[in-house]
Steps between C-alpha positions, in 0.01 A plus 500: 500500500489121499761364262752221469867529415626325190618203708167471679314529168724233350429265789126569476465468124758235413678736260866555588618855571695482174183406308305778668764747380482350150119523496533867587779562248287373210209717610255238622485644851600824662573475869476793733814625668577582860655839580835318495427358151417141598234316302170460684226254415146559619184302431467649150846380398447160661174460309672593172775246569247228581290567191817521288605154617149368425507655153842354422387155611163509325644599163844338535691820430810646662586834649697606193194433284285709733758777489495488122119509497514810718750665265268425207216674683715804579702532178284554194791459255592163654139386492466598134828330406401174671156506336658564159742211552215260580308611193797500260540221247856407400577627149801443284666831406440592136873511426564146638409200288332201664810278471708750702244605762623257767863610458391866499321455835793306648740779405272763652495304827877462495544877454256571784680256732841641409379854571350392834826335606722794408 
């Protein structure tokens, strides 16, 4: 089987070994493994890496964005939630008068931040 090690693939593709591991960890590529468990990159993987780099450059997106796009494709609940967010129009809660809406939203954010930090 003709395949490159992660270091050889990094040298060939311009991605660092660390980035190749990241690309795999977010699901954009699955490398084969040697009997000893080392990552192996054949022509299929090299082609995917090349076309990934071209895609990122053409549309000015990053790897994290591609990873998120993949998650949206795989996770129906996430896809639905994102679609609903894009379609939603901000609405003042019925129990909050217009004069207090800004303060209401600020307090909600402060509670969310406090909970995230604790």
